[in-house]
C-alpha positions, 0 to 999 in steps of 0.5 A: 284298739281292739277288744277280744271276749271271744276266749280269755280277755284281751286288748290290742292297742294298733301294733301293740301285743295283746294285753289284759289288766292284770287284777282279776276284779278290773278283768272281770270289770272291763270284760262284762262292760265289753258284753254290754258295750255301748249300754249305760249300766248302773253303779249298783249293777257293777257293784253286784257283778264284782261282789255278788250280794255282799259286797264289802264296805268299800265296794264303791271306792274299789270300783272307782279305782278300778275305773280309774286305772281301766281309764289309763289302759283303754283311755278317758274317752272310752270309758265314761262315768255319770250319774246313770252308771257307767258307759263303755263306747267301742265300735262295732269293728273293735269288739270280737263279739260284735264282728262276730255276730254281724258276719254270723248274720250276713253269713246265715242269710246267705244260706236262707237265700241260697249263696253258699260260697258267701255263707262259707266265706262269712261264717268261717270268718266269724268261727274263726274270731273265737279263741276259747269260751266266752271270757274264758278264766273269769268267775262270770256272775250270773248276767255274764253267764246269760250273755255268754250262753247267748253267744254260744248259741249264736256260736252254735247257729253259725257252726250249722249253718256253716256246714249247712253251706259246705254240704250244699257246696259238696263238701261233705268228706270235709265236714263229717269229721267236724259233725262227729264232734258237734254231735258228740257235743250237743247230742239232743240237737236234731239239725246237726244230727240230720247233718251228720246222717247227709254227710255220711250218706253223700260220703257213701257211707249209708250203712253209717247213716242209718246207724246215726239215725238210730242213735238219735232216735234212741237218745231222743226217747231215752232222754226226752221220751219223744220221736225224732222230728219231722226232718230227721223222719224224712231223712230217713226215708229217702235214705232208705229209698236211695233217693237220687236228690240227696245226692250232690255233686261237688262244685270245682273250687269253691272259696272255702275256709278249711281250719286244719290246725291239729290242737296245740301243745297244752301248757306251752311255756316260754318262747315269748321273744320267739313268738314276737318275732314270728308275729312280726314276719307275716307283714315283712315276708311270705316265709317263716322258717323254724329249725333246730335239734330234734325234740327241741320243740319246733312243732309246738312253737309252730302251731302255738303261734298259729293258733295265736294268730290264726284270727289274723287269717280268715280265709283258712289255716292249712296244715301238712307234715311228712308227706310228698308235695304232690299229696300235700297239694290234693289235701289242700286243693280238696280242702279248698273245695276243688272236686276230688276228680279235678285235683291235678296229679301233676305236681307243678299243675297242682302247684299252680291251681294253689296259687292261683286259688290263694290269690287276694286272700289271707290263709295261713299255711303250716308245713311241718317237718319238710325235709328239704326245700324242694318239698316246701317250694311247691306249697309256698302261696304267692299272694302277699296276704298268706303265710307259710310257716315251716318246720324242718330239722334241716337248716333248708339253706335254699329255702332262705337263699331262693325263696327269702325265708326268714330263719329262726333256729331254736334252742333248749329252753332257759332253766327258768322256763324248763322248770315252768314247763315241769311244774305245769305238766306235774302240778304245783304241789307235787313239784314244790315239795321236792323243787330241787329234784325239778331242777335236776329233772330238768337238768338230765333232760338238758332242757329239751322240751321233748325230753321234758314232757316226755319225763314229766308224763311218765311221773304223772302217770306214776303219781305214787313215786317221789320226783327224786326217784323219777331223777333216779331212773333217768340217771340209771336209764338215759335215753331209754327211760325217755319213751312213753310206754305204749306210745312208741312215737313218743320218744327222744330216740326215735326224734334223733334217729330221723335226724341222724338219717339225714347225712352222709355215712361219713358224716353219720361215723364222724357223729358217733365218734364225737359221742366220745367227747367228754363234754358238750363243746369241742374244737375242730382241733378235737374232733380231728384228733378223735377221727383222724385226718380228713375234710372234717369241716364238710362232715361238720357242716352236714351235722349243724344242717341237720342239727345235730351239732351247732357251731358256736364261732369259727373253730368251736361246736356244740353238742347237746348232752342228750344227743351226746348221750345218743351218740355214744349209744351208736358208738358202742352199738356199731363201732369196734371197741378197740376203735373206740378206745384208740379214738379217746386214747388220741384225744387224751393225748391231744388234750394233754399236749394241747394244755401244755401249749396253752400253759406255755402261752400263758406263762409268756410275756405276749399278750397276744398269745396269753390272750389266746392261750386263756381263751382256749384253756376257759373254753376247754376247762370242762373237757380238761377236767373230764379227760383228766377223770377218765385218763387212768381208765383209758390207759393214760394215767400220765395224762391227768397229772400233766393236764393238772399240773400245767393249769397251775397258773390258769387256775391261780388266775382265774379262780374257777375253784371247783373245776380246780378241785375236781382236776387236782383230785383227778390227778391225785387219784391217778398218781395213787393209782400209778405210785408216782410220787412226784405227780402225787406231790404235784396233785396235792400241792394243788388241792392244797393251793385250791382249798387255801383260795376257798379259805379252808385252811385246815384242809389246805394244811393237810394237803400241803404238808403231804406234798411238801414231805414227798417233795423233799423224798424225791428231792424236787427243791422247786416243788418244796419251795412252792409247798413252802410259799403256800404253808407261809400263806396258810400260816399268815392267814391263821394269824402266826406271822412268825411261822409264815416268815420262816416259810417264805424266807425258806422259799428262797434259793430255789433258783426260780425267781418268780417264786422269790418274787412272790415270797418277797411280796407275801414277806412285805405283807407280814412286815405291813401287818407289824407296822414295819412300812419301810420294810414292807416297802422295800420288799414290795418294790423288790418284788415289782421290779422282778415281776417286771423283768419276767412278765409285766403282766405280773406286776399288778399284785405288786402295784396293789399291795403298794396301793394298800401300803400307801393308803395305809400311810395317807399317801393318797395320790400315790396309792392311786396311782399304784392301784390304777396301774394294778387294775389296768394290768390285772382286769380281765387277767388275773381276777384275784388281783382285780377284786382286791385292787377294787377294794383297794380303790374303793377305800381309796375313793372313800377316804377321799370323800367319794361315798357314791363312787366308793359304794359302786366299786365295793360292790363290783369287788364283792360280786367279782370275789363272789364269783370267782369264789375269794373269800379273802376278796369277799371279807375285805369288800364286805368291810369296806362296804360297812365303812361307807354306810357308817360314814353315810349315817346307814347304821343298820346296812353297816352293822349287817355288813361287818357282821356278815364279814365277821361270819366269813372270816371265822369260816376261813380262819383268816385271824387279820381279817377277823380283826378288821372286821370285829374293829369295824363292828365297834366302829358301829356299835359306838356310833350307836351310842353304846359306849361300854360294849364298844369299848369291849370289843375294842379291848378284845381287838387291841388284845388279840392283835397285840398277841399275833403281832398284828401292830397296825390293828393293835394300835387302831383299836388302841387309839379308838378305845381311848378316845371313847369317854 
């Protein structure tokens, strides 16, 4: 087991990821015991660590609890308790602080012995163990702060010794920048100033070296009132005299341990799965490759991971970005100690020296933003102990195939992690004040990390603006808003530009055309409609290699929203307006034709054709809605209502109600604009159907009445029958059964057998509500026969109604046979029937004593109903769940289910469901022993049911009321 205190507290068992106790006091206890490892610490001292001078009465008990929980994590044998106190046993090689002090002592001894190569290696390994301040993130007691200060002093001495050894090896160019930071951090440390001045002098910067001496002299005089010590004074004289002994010839191929990693991204969020995958790579391959779209966070992930694992590579960390291989090799070799004049200028020779130097060493190489496999290959190490992590906008297939790189393709952040990133950047208080704006901001940025960080930075720079104002700015400005003022490199568009330049001209032209697409997902067929004939697959592969599009399956691609916006901007800037309009009209026409084919497939009796059509429609639905909404603007208004009318069957089967409403509204707007009454009637009927599906019957009846009037005016008998059908369903919901009957009867004679089957089935349900079971069964069976002749897949609805009827009549075997058939036919096809059939099955399971199975089935029914926004199915499921909870004796849960059902039924206006929900409430009230209240509820249900011809519900309420004493 490994214990880490040189940074945030971490413990790591063999082969496991770092962890730490979750409770703050436990972390503090373990951290302080680590700082006093292998020492007996009195209990009073530990109590003082945790609570200070005013411990609570429960301090000792709490401490015992903390110790007990720690033992579960680190093992009983490690943490001993005795009468003298606590003892944490840790071997020296298990504690990073102990390893650090051991390595630092070896390195310091090597410096004194004049062995700079050993000193550089040992001190470099020692310093690499530090991840942050000692036990950062914990408020340490006085004893902890004292030990942290001692370790900091050892660290500073190690840093000075490390610099001293590298100066002795002639690596002054490497250390001068590091020394500048050291003197800033420790301005009164004369030894560091002396090293800094000497490094400047050896770099040929004598004037700056003398300026450094003057700076420290003035500082010491001002702060302490003293003169520099002998070392600084002697160095000044020798520099003024240009003492040749100050010059030192560099050594060739010194075993230096460079640490070139740039700082990681502050507030790095998420990517846990990717980090875990990267953690495993050094043990299995020598090369990792992170690819993905521009701005997706490839560099941020690579650097975050590199800093996280840098201790695993004690011999150095090399980093490069955006340079030629020979230039990078030159920098790497110089960093590794090769004298500048001995660095080869030939890339192959330089690569050979590089690999030779890394043999038998553990070095991490991060190659950022590599353009090609050829650029990366000379920079790859050959030894087993090294690991190269490459990032690229390109997929670098050659690096995978030839060099065995393990490729990881990044996608955008999940919504939750996007929100966390924004909260971290904006501050919790500001984000908590406008949570909806945070979510909207993340959506507008497409969850792209670069866009999120830029948007957050701009809002951070404007603290008096609300997040909602930032959302409005981003909505209006698009990509132009995603740039940090005064920092042109920090712009989403610039990142996109770099990827856009990579493909060929033909592929770039296709990319611009793809900006005309209405949605992020598209098929090869859609791309062909936009771009015309040609070898589009090759061009799409080019764009995929540059991560400008992503292939989601064999025939489909996905384009990030911001990239689509970028492509549209490029199209407007570089392509002729008429060409863009022609391409858009071609796309609209192609979609209108394709949806007609899909509608035919859905209506066909061929299961395979229907499944293909359903899958295509589901995938293209967002695009179809967007095309319909813009069809009139590009001169194709008829496409809007053609698409809407053809999708009626799909909508009824799959119930994507939000898309249903949007498409119907687009069709209505286009028909009104064109003055086409037949199209307007169809659009209003679709709106009415969607509103009815949502349980919004008041709105539905307005649309359906208008649609019926328009259909009659145009003499469209089929459209008239369809409107009458849905008006009948609305009246049935409203409890006006005789009006519903009249509408269903008026549907007959349209010549459409499918319509007549639906009307017969609906009439059957009216008869069932009235208690006329034989008549209902006859109508259901007529509908079933008709459905079976037209398309057996439609039989599910009639089977479910027969199952409901058989259940009401107590014929449970018949009911089970019917409902199983209904589920087998509707599952994954007609989701509304599936939800209702699951509820029927749950009722059967309930009434045959299988309560656990009934509860699970009813829950599935409700979840599906919520997913497809079917309020009737949801209400039925709630009532069924309530009845199951009642039988199980869970009265509060039963009451809550029935109350929710009442609320939902009242909102939808479905009278039969209102009565059934109230009947369920009455049963719960009765079970609670409130007989009077139950009688009142039952009397109300009985009267309302009888007045509306709901004979079955009336009889049930009456029988239950009469049974109450």
